Backbone atoms as SQL, in Angstrom:
CREATE TABLE atoms (id INTEGER PRIMARY KEY, chain TEXT, resi INTEGER, resn TEXT, atom TEXT, x REAL, y REAL, z REAL);
INSERT INTO atoms VALUES
  (1, 'A', 1, 'TRP', 'N', 0.825, -1.195, 0.000),
  (2, 'A', 1, 'TRP', 'CA', 0.000, 0.000, 0.000),
  (3, 'A', 1, 'TRP', 'C', 0.865, 1.252, 0.000),
  (4, 'A', 2, 'ASN', 'N', 1.839, 1.273, 0.888),
  (5, 'A', 2, 'ASN', 'CA', 2.711, 2.453, 0.982),
  (6, 'A', 2, 'ASN', 'C', 3.539, 2.659, -0.275),
  (7, 'A', 3, 'LEU', 'N', 3.773, 1.588, -1.009),
  (8, 'A', 3, 'LEU', 'CA', 4.536, 1.682, -2.254),
  (9, 'A', 3, 'LEU', 'C', 3.633, 1.928, -3.460),
  (10, 'A', 4, 'LYS', 'N', 2.349, 2.146, -3.186),
  (11, 'A', 4, 'LYS', 'CA', 1.344, 2.378, -4.241),
  (12, 'A', 4, 'LYS', 'C', 1.169, 1.149, -5.127),
  (13, 'A', 5, 'GLU', 'N', 1.417, -0.017, -4.575),
  (14, 'A', 5, 'GLU', 'CA', 1.205, -1.290, -5.268),
  (15, 'A', 5, 'GLU', 'C', -0.149, -1.832, -4.803),
  (16, 'A', 6, 'ILE', 'N', -1.214, -1.262, -5.355),
  (17, 'A', 6, 'ILE', 'CA', -2.564, -1.540, -4.875),
  (18, 'A', 6, 'ILE', 'C', -2.933, -3.010, -5.055),
  (19, 'A', 7, 'ASP', 'N', -2.626, -3.575, -6.207),
  (20, 'A', 7, 'ASP', 'CA', -2.970, -4.983, -6.442),
  (21, 'A', 7, 'ASP', 'C', -2.250, -5.904, -5.459),
  (22, 'A', 8, 'ALA', 'N', -0.980, -5.658, -5.249),
  (23, 'A', 8, 'ALA', 'CA', -0.200, -6.477, -4.316),
  (24, 'A', 8, 'ALA', 'C', -0.707, -6.291, -2.886),
  (25, 'A', 9, 'ALA', 'N', -1.054, -5.064, -2.529),
  (26, 'A', 9, 'ALA', 'CA', -1.581, -4.797, -1.190),
  (27, 'A', 9, 'ALA', 'C', -2.908, -5.521, -0.982),
  (28, 'A', 10, 'GLU', 'N', -3.756, -5.477, -1.992),
  (29, 'A', 10, 'GLU', 'CA', -5.052, -6.155, -1.882),
  (30, 'A', 10, 'GLU', 'C', -4.869, -7.665, -1.731),
  (31, 'A', 11, 'LYS', 'N', -3.961, -8.220, -2.506),
  (32, 'A', 11, 'LYS', 'CA', -3.683, -9.654, -2.409),
  (33, 'A', 11, 'LYS', 'C', -3.206, -10.014, -0.998),
  (34, 'A', 12, 'SER', 'N', -2.325, -9.212, -0.449),
  (35, 'A', 12, 'SER', 'CA', -1.806, -9.455, 0.896),
  (36, 'A', 12, 'SER', 'C', -2.900, -9.308, 1.955),
  (37, 'A', 13, 'VAL', 'N', -3.746, -8.311, 1.799),
  (38, 'A', 13, 'VAL', 'CA', -4.824, -8.096, 2.765),
  (39, 'A', 13, 'VAL', 'C', -5.820, -9.251, 2.722),
  (40, 'A', 14, 'LEU', 'N', -6.153, -9.716, 1.531),
  (41, 'A', 14, 'LEU', 'CA', -7.072, -10.852, 1.418),
  (42, 'A', 14, 'LEU', 'C', -6.496, -12.089, 2.093),
  (43, 'A', 15, 'GLN', 'N', -5.203, -12.285, 1.918),
  (44, 'A', 15, 'GLN', 'CA', -4.522, -13.405, 2.560),
  (45, 'A', 15, 'GLN', 'C', -4.527, -13.228, 4.089),
  (46, 'A', 16, 'ALA', 'N', -4.273, -12.021, 4.539),
  (47, 'A', 16, 'ALA', 'CA', -4.265, -11.742, 5.984),
  (48, 'A', 16, 'ALA', 'C', -5.658, -11.950, 6.578),
  (49, 'A', 17, 'GLU', 'N', -6.701, -11.561, 5.840),
  (50, 'A', 17, 'GLU', 'CA', -8.067, -11.766, 6.326),
  (51, 'A', 17, 'GLU', 'C', -8.363, -13.248, 6.529),
  (52, 'A', 18, 'LYS', 'N', -7.895, -14.073, 5.617),
  (53, 'A', 18, 'LYS', 'CA', -8.105, -15.526, 5.745),
  (54, 'A', 18, 'LYS', 'C', -7.401, -16.084, 6.974),
  (55, 'A', 19, 'LEU', 'N', -6.206, -15.583, 7.248),
  (56, 'A', 19, 'LEU', 'CA', -5.416, -16.085, 8.369),
  (57, 'A', 19, 'LEU', 'C', -5.872, -15.527, 9.717),
  (58, 'A', 20, 'ASP', 'N', -6.459, -14.345, 9.705),
  (59, 'A', 20, 'ASP', 'CA', -6.835, -13.661, 10.944),
  (60, 'A', 20, 'ASP', 'C', -8.327, -13.836, 11.227),
  (61, 'A', 21, 'ASN', 'N', -8.776, -15.076, 11.342),
  (62, 'A', 21, 'ASN', 'CA', -10.198, -15.306, 11.560),
  (63, 'A', 21, 'ASN', 'C', -10.649, -14.931, 12.970),
  (64, 'A', 22, 'GLN', 'N', -9.722, -14.641, 13.867),
  (65, 'A', 22, 'GLN', 'CA', -10.042, -14.182, 15.221),
  (66, 'A', 22, 'GLN', 'C', -10.024, -12.650, 15.315),
  (67, 'A', 23, 'HIS', 'N', -9.726, -11.986, 14.219),
  (68, 'A', 23, 'HIS', 'CA', -9.673, -10.508, 14.154),
  (69, 'A', 23, 'HIS', 'C', -8.719, -9.919, 15.194),
  (70, 'A', 24, 'GLN', 'N', -7.533, -10.502, 15.278),
  (71, 'A', 24, 'GLN', 'CA', -6.521, -9.990, 16.194),
  (72, 'A', 24, 'GLN', 'C', -5.780, -8.785, 15.624),
  (73, 'A', 25, 'PHE', 'N', -5.916, -8.572, 14.322),
  (74, 'A', 25, 'PHE', 'CA', -5.219, -7.477, 13.649),
  (75, 'A', 25, 'PHE', 'C', -6.253, -6.590, 12.938),
  (76, 'A', 26, 'PRO', 'N', -6.904, -5.700, 13.666),
  (77, 'A', 26, 'PRO', 'CA', -7.957, -4.872, 13.068),
  (78, 'A', 26, 'PRO', 'C', -7.459, -3.968, 11.942),
  (79, 'A', 27, 'ASP', 'N', -6.162, -3.681, 11.930),
  (80, 'A', 27, 'ASP', 'CA', -5.622, -2.826, 10.865),
  (81, 'A', 27, 'ASP', 'C', -5.813, -3.442, 9.484),
  (82, 'A', 28, 'VAL', 'N', -5.974, -4.749, 9.428),
  (83, 'A', 28, 'VAL', 'CA', -6.235, -5.419, 8.154),
  (84, 'A', 28, 'VAL', 'C', -7.546, -4.890, 7.565),
  (85, 'A', 29, 'SER', 'N', -8.559, -4.738, 8.404),
  (86, 'A', 29, 'SER', 'CA', -9.847, -4.212, 7.936),
  (87, 'A', 29, 'SER', 'C', -9.725, -2.763, 7.488),
  (88, 'A', 30, 'ARG', 'N', -8.953, -1.996, 8.218),
  (89, 'A', 30, 'ARG', 'CA', -8.766, -0.591, 7.842),
  (90, 'A', 30, 'ARG', 'C', -8.054, -0.476, 6.490),
  (91, 'A', 31, 'LEU', 'N', -7.033, -1.273, 6.310),
  (92, 'A', 31, 'LEU', 'CA', -6.298, -1.244, 5.044),
  (93, 'A', 31, 'LEU', 'C', -7.192, -1.684, 3.889),
  (94, 'A', 32, 'MET', 'N', -8.019, -2.703, 4.124),
  (95, 'A', 32, 'MET', 'CA', -8.941, -3.127, 3.062),
  (96, 'A', 32, 'MET', 'C', -9.897, -1.994, 2.729),
  (97, 'A', 33, 'GLY', 'N', -10.351, -1.278, 3.735),
  (98, 'A', 33, 'GLY', 'CA', -11.217, -0.132, 3.484),
  (99, 'A', 33, 'GLY', 'C', -10.543, 0.917, 2.618),
  (100, 'A', 34, 'MET', 'N', -9.290, 1.172, 2.878),
  (101, 'A', 34, 'MET', 'CA', -8.553, 2.160, 2.079),
  (102, 'A', 34, 'MET', 'C', -8.385, 1.676, 0.638),
  (103, 'A', 35, 'ILE', 'N', -8.121, 0.392, 0.467),
  (104, 'A', 35, 'ILE', 'CA', -7.985, -0.166, -0.878),
  (105, 'A', 35, 'ILE', 'C', -9.314, -0.073, -1.620),
  (106, 'A', 36, 'LEU', 'N', -10.386, -0.464, -0.953),
  (107, 'A', 36, 'LEU', 'CA', -11.706, -0.414, -1.599),
  (108, 'A', 36, 'LEU', 'C', -12.122, 1.024, -1.904),
  (109, 'A', 37, 'MET', 'N', -11.762, 1.937, -1.026),
  (110, 'A', 37, 'MET', 'CA', -12.046, 3.342, -1.283),
  (111, 'A', 37, 'MET', 'C', -11.301, 3.807, -2.532),
  (112, 'A', 38, 'HIS', 'N', -10.047, 3.405, -2.641),
  (113, 'A', 38, 'HIS', 'CA', -9.246, 3.737, -3.822),
  (114, 'A', 38, 'HIS', 'C', -9.893, 3.174, -5.094),
  (115, 'A', 39, 'ARG', 'N', -10.478, 1.993, -4.980),
  (116, 'A', 39, 'ARG', 'CA', -11.123, 1.332, -6.125),
  (117, 'A', 39, 'ARG', 'C', -12.563, 1.822, -6.341),
  (118, 'A', 40, 'ARG', 'N', -12.966, 2.785, -5.535),
  (119, 'A', 40, 'ARG', 'CA', -14.298, 3.400, -5.613),
  (120, 'A', 40, 'ARG', 'C', -15.419, 2.417, -5.274),
  (121, 'A', 41, 'ASP', 'N', -15.099, 1.402, -4.454),
  (122, 'A', 41, 'ASP', 'CA', -16.103, 0.499, -3.892),
  (123, 'A', 41, 'ASP', 'C', -16.447, 1.061, -2.513),
  (124, 'A', 42, 'PHE', 'N', -17.279, 2.097, -2.528),
  (125, 'A', 42, 'PHE', 'CA', -17.553, 2.829, -1.302),
  (126, 'A', 42, 'PHE', 'C', -18.348, 2.000, -0.298),
  (127, 'A', 43, 'SER', 'N', -19.227, 1.168, -0.784),
  (128, 'A', 43, 'SER', 'CA', -19.999, 0.310, 0.120),
  (129, 'A', 43, 'SER', 'C', -19.076, -0.676, 0.840),
  (130, 'A', 44, 'GLY', 'N', -18.191, -1.314, 0.103),
  (131, 'A', 44, 'GLY', 'CA', -17.226, -2.233, 0.695),
  (132, 'A', 44, 'GLY', 'C', -16.274, -1.524, 1.639),
  (133, 'A', 45, 'ALA', 'N', -15.856, -0.322, 1.263),
  (134, 'A', 45, 'ALA', 'CA', -14.952, 0.455, 2.114),
  (135, 'A', 45, 'ALA', 'C', -15.639, 0.790, 3.432),
  (136, 'A', 46, 'ALA', 'N', -16.891, 1.219, 3.366),
  (137, 'A', 46, 'ALA', 'CA', -17.633, 1.552, 4.585),
  (138, 'A', 46, 'ALA', 'C', -17.736, 0.328, 5.495),
  (139, 'A', 47, 'GLN', 'N', -18.020, -0.812, 4.906),
  (140, 'A', 47, 'GLN', 'CA', -18.126, -2.048, 5.688),
  (141, 'A', 47, 'GLN', 'C', -16.803, -2.367, 6.382),
  (142, 'A', 48, 'SER', 'N', -15.706, -2.223, 5.674),
  (143, 'A', 48, 'SER', 'CA', -14.388, -2.501, 6.252),
  (144, 'A', 48, 'SER', 'C', -14.037, -1.504, 7.347),
  (145, 'A', 49, 'PHE', 'N', -14.336, -0.229, 7.129),
  (146, 'A', 49, 'PHE', 'CA', -14.059, 0.781, 8.147),
  (147, 'A', 49, 'PHE', 'C', -14.903, 0.536, 9.404),
  (148, 'A', 50, 'ARG', 'N', -16.170, 0.155, 9.213),
  (149, 'A', 50, 'ARG', 'CA', -17.027, -0.141, 10.367),
  (150, 'A', 50, 'ARG', 'C', -16.481, -1.326, 11.159),
  (151, 'A', 51, 'LEU', 'N', -15.992, -2.335, 10.454),
  (152, 'A', 51, 'LEU', 'CA', -15.424, -3.495, 11.139),
  (153, 'A', 51, 'LEU', 'C', -14.200, -3.082, 11.950),
  (154, 'A', 52, 'TYR', 'N', -13.336, -2.272, 11.352),
  (155, 'A', 52, 'TYR', 'CA', -12.162, -1.786, 12.094),
  (156, 'A', 52, 'TYR', 'C', -12.606, -1.074, 13.373),
  (157, 'A', 53, 'LEU', 'N', -13.585, -0.188, 13.248),
  (158, 'A', 53, 'LEU', 'CA', -14.040, 0.583, 14.410),
  (159, 'A', 53, 'LEU', 'C', -14.715, -0.296, 15.453),
  (160, 'A', 54, 'LYS', 'N', -15.355, -1.362, 15.008),
  (161, 'A', 54, 'LYS', 'CA', -15.947, -2.313, 15.945),
  (162, 'A', 54, 'LYS', 'C', -14.850, -3.059, 16.713),
  (163, 'A', 55, 'LEU', 'N', -13.796, -3.429, 16.001),
  (164, 'A', 55, 'LEU', 'CA', -12.710, -4.200, 16.603),
  (165, 'A', 55, 'LEU', 'C', -11.757, -3.344, 17.424),
  (166, 'A', 56, 'ALA', 'N', -11.588, -2.093, 17.019),
  (167, 'A', 56, 'ALA', 'CA', -10.626, -1.208, 17.694),
  (168, 'A', 56, 'ALA', 'C', -11.212, 0.195, 17.849),
  (169, 'A', 57, 'PRO', 'N', -12.295, 0.331, 18.629),
  (170, 'A', 57, 'PRO', 'CA', -12.945, 1.645, 18.740),
  (171, 'A', 57, 'PRO', 'C', -12.043, 2.735, 19.319),
  (172, 'A', 58, 'ASP', 'N', -11.050, 2.334, 20.066),
  (173, 'A', 58, 'ASP', 'CA', -10.104, 3.303, 20.629),
  (174, 'A', 58, 'ASP', 'C', -8.711, 3.126, 20.045),
  (175, 'A', 59, 'GLY', 'N', -8.655, 2.495, 18.871),
  (176, 'A', 59, 'GLY', 'CA', -7.373, 2.223, 18.234),
  (177, 'A', 59, 'GLY', 'C', -6.631, 3.482, 17.828),
  (178, 'A', 60, 'GLU', 'N', -5.384, 3.290, 17.531),
  (179, 'A', 60, 'GLU', 'CA', -4.508, 4.409, 17.158),
  (180, 'A', 60, 'GLU', 'C', -5.059, 5.203, 15.979),
  (181, 'A', 61, 'ASP', 'N', -5.697, 4.508, 15.036),
  (182, 'A', 61, 'ASP', 'CA', -6.207, 5.163, 13.835),
  (183, 'A', 61, 'ASP', 'C', -7.730, 5.306, 13.841),
  (184, 'A', 62, 'ALA', 'N', -8.354, 5.180, 15.007),
  (185, 'A', 62, 'ALA', 'CA', -9.815, 5.223, 15.078),
  (186, 'A', 62, 'ALA', 'C', -10.371, 6.572, 14.605),
  (187, 'A', 63, 'ASP', 'N', -9.790, 7.661, 15.040),
  (188, 'A', 63, 'ASP', 'CA', -10.292, 8.977, 14.633),
  (189, 'A', 63, 'ASP', 'C', -10.156, 9.177, 13.123),
  (190, 'A', 64, 'LYS', 'N', -9.017, 8.776, 12.594),
  (191, 'A', 64, 'LYS', 'CA', -8.791, 8.895, 11.154),
  (192, 'A', 64, 'LYS', 'C', -9.779, 8.012, 10.386),
  (193, 'A', 65, 'THR', 'N', -10.035, 6.837, 10.923),
  (194, 'A', 65, 'THR', 'CA', -10.954, 5.907, 10.275),
  (195, 'A', 65, 'THR', 'C', -12.383, 6.428, 10.331),
  (196, 'A', 66, 'ARG', 'N', -12.764, 7.044, 11.438),
  (197, 'A', 66, 'ARG', 'CA', -14.096, 7.650, 11.523),
  (198, 'A', 66, 'ARG', 'C', -14.260, 8.738, 10.457),
  (199, 'A', 67, 'ALA', 'N', -13.224, 9.514, 10.245),
  (200, 'A', 67, 'ALA', 'CA', -13.267, 10.563, 9.218),
  (201, 'A', 67, 'ALA', 'C', -13.375, 9.944, 7.826),
  (202, 'A', 68, 'GLN', 'N', -12.631, 8.865, 7.584),
  (203, 'A', 68, 'GLN', 'CA', -12.713, 8.190, 6.292),
  (204, 'A', 68, 'GLN', 'C', -14.102, 7.588, 6.089),
  (205, 'A', 69, 'LEU', 'N', -14.660, 7.006, 7.144),
  (206, 'A', 69, 'LEU', 'CA', -16.000, 6.439, 7.059),
  (207, 'A', 69, 'LEU', 'C', -17.015, 7.535, 6.740),
  (208, 'A', 70, 'ALA', 'N', -16.903, 8.666, 7.389),
  (209, 'A', 70, 'ALA', 'CA', -17.817, 9.783, 7.113),
  (210, 'A', 70, 'ALA', 'C', -17.697, 10.227, 5.656),
  (211, 'A', 71, 'GLN', 'N', -16.491, 10.275, 5.141),
  (212, 'A', 71, 'GLN', 'CA', -16.267, 10.667, 3.747),
  (213, 'A', 71, 'GLN', 'C', -16.907, 9.653, 2.798),
  (214, 'A', 72, 'VAL', 'N', -16.723, 8.369, 3.089),
  (215, 'A', 72, 'VAL', 'CA', -17.286, 7.320, 2.244),
  (216, 'A', 72, 'VAL', 'C', -18.816, 7.352, 2.303),
  (217, 'A', 73, 'GLU', 'N', -19.365, 7.553, 3.491),
  (218, 'A', 73, 'GLU', 'CA', -20.824, 7.616, 3.617),
  (219, 'A', 73, 'GLU', 'C', -21.389, 8.804, 2.851),
  (220, 'A', 74, 'LYS', 'N', -20.661, 9.910, 2.843),
  (221, 'A', 74, 'LYS', 'CA', -21.087, 11.082, 2.072),
  (222, 'A', 74, 'LYS', 'C', -21.076, 10.753, 0.573),
  (223, 'A', 75, 'LEU', 'N', -20.028, 10.069, 0.114),
  (224, 'A', 75, 'LEU', 'CA', -19.951, 9.682, -1.294),
  (225, 'A', 75, 'LEU', 'C', -21.060, 8.700, -1.661),
  (226, 'A', 76, 'LEU', 'N', -21.383, 7.788, -0.751),
  (227, 'A', 76, 'LEU', 'CA', -22.489, 6.851, -0.988),
  (228, 'A', 76, 'LEU', 'C', -23.810, 7.600, -1.115),
  (229, 'A', 77, 'ALA', 'N', -24.034, 8.574, -0.250),
  (230, 'A', 77, 'ALA', 'CA', -25.264, 9.362, -0.293),
  (231, 'A', 77, 'ALA', 'C', -25.357, 10.143, -1.601),
  (232, 'A', 78, 'GLN', 'N', -24.237, 10.723, -2.026),
  (233, 'A', 78, 'GLN', 'CA', -24.219, 11.464, -3.287),
  (234, 'A', 78, 'GLN', 'C', -24.502, 10.536, -4.464),
  (235, 'A', 79, 'SER', 'N', -23.921, 9.362, -4.428),
  (236, 'A', 79, 'SER', 'CA', -24.123, 8.379, -5.483),
  (237, 'A', 79, 'SER', 'C', -25.585, 7.940, -5.542),
  (238, 'A', 80, 'ALA', 'N', -26.180, 7.720, -4.387),
  (239, 'A', 80, 'ALA', 'CA', -27.585, 7.320, -4.326),
  (240, 'A', 80, 'ALA', 'C', -28.483, 8.434, -4.853),
  (241, 'A', 81, 'ALA', 'N', -28.169, 9.673, -4.513),
  (242, 'A', 81, 'ALA', 'CA', -28.959, 10.810, -4.978),
  (243, 'A', 81, 'ALA', 'C', -28.859, 10.954, -6.492),
  (244, 'A', 82, 'THR', 'N', -27.662, 10.750, -7.019),
  (245, 'A', 82, 'THR', 'CA', -27.468, 10.835, -8.472),
  (246, 'A', 82, 'THR', 'C', -28.246, 9.732, -9.182),
  (247, 'A', 83, 'ALA', 'N', -28.176, 8.530, -8.657),
  (248, 'A', 83, 'ALA', 'CA', -28.901, 7.399, -9.255),
  (249, 'A', 83, 'ALA', 'C', -30.408, 7.646, -9.200),
  (250, 'A', 84, 'SER', 'N', -30.868, 8.209, -8.110),
  (251, 'A', 84, 'SER', 'CA', -32.297, 8.485, -7.951),
  (252, 'A', 84, 'SER', 'C', -32.760, 9.535, -8.958),
  (253, 'A', 85, 'SER', 'N', -31.953, 10.576, -9.151),
  (254, 'A', 85, 'SER', 'CA', -32.347, 11.640, -10.083),
  (255, 'A', 85, 'SER', 'C', -32.329, 11.139, -11.527),
  (256, 'A', 86, 'LYS', 'N', -31.444, 10.187, -11.837),
  (257, 'A', 86, 'LYS', 'CA', -31.417, 9.604, -13.184),
  (258, 'A', 86, 'LYS', 'C', -32.661, 8.764, -13.432),
  (259, 'A', 87, 'GLN', 'N', -33.152, 8.085, -12.396),
  (260, 'A', 87, 'GLN', 'CA', -34.356, 7.258, -12.537),
  (261, 'A', 87, 'GLN', 'C', -35.590, 8.128, -12.718),
  (262, 'A', 88, 'ASP', 'N', -35.559, 9.314, -12.128),
  (263, 'A', 88, 'ASP', 'CA', -36.701, 10.208, -12.214),
  (264, 'A', 88, 'ASP', 'C', -36.854, 10.838, -13.595),
  (265, 'A', 89, 'ARG', 'N', -35.830, 10.773, -14.395),
  (266, 'A', 89, 'ARG', 'CA', -35.882, 11.419, -15.723),
  (267, 'A', 89, 'ARG', 'C', -36.684, 10.643, -16.687);
C-alpha cells in the first residue's frame, strides 16, 4: 500500500483476512477499506471501516478511520442521490 502497489496490497490483505479469523489485527480491515475506497467500492470500504471501528474503537487510527467512514458515507449518499435523479428522468 505504501509503495502504491494496490494490487499487491489487496492480495496481501485478502490473505491476511483468511489467516486472521479471530480478528486480532484490526488494521487489516482498515487497510482493506482504504484499498476499496481507492477502487471506488464505497460500500465495501464503509463495511471494512465499520469493522475496524468495531474491533478497535479506541485504536490508534480510530479517529482517522471515523473521518474516512464519514467521507465514504457522504460519497455513498451522493451516489444514491445521483442514481435516484437519473431514474426520475
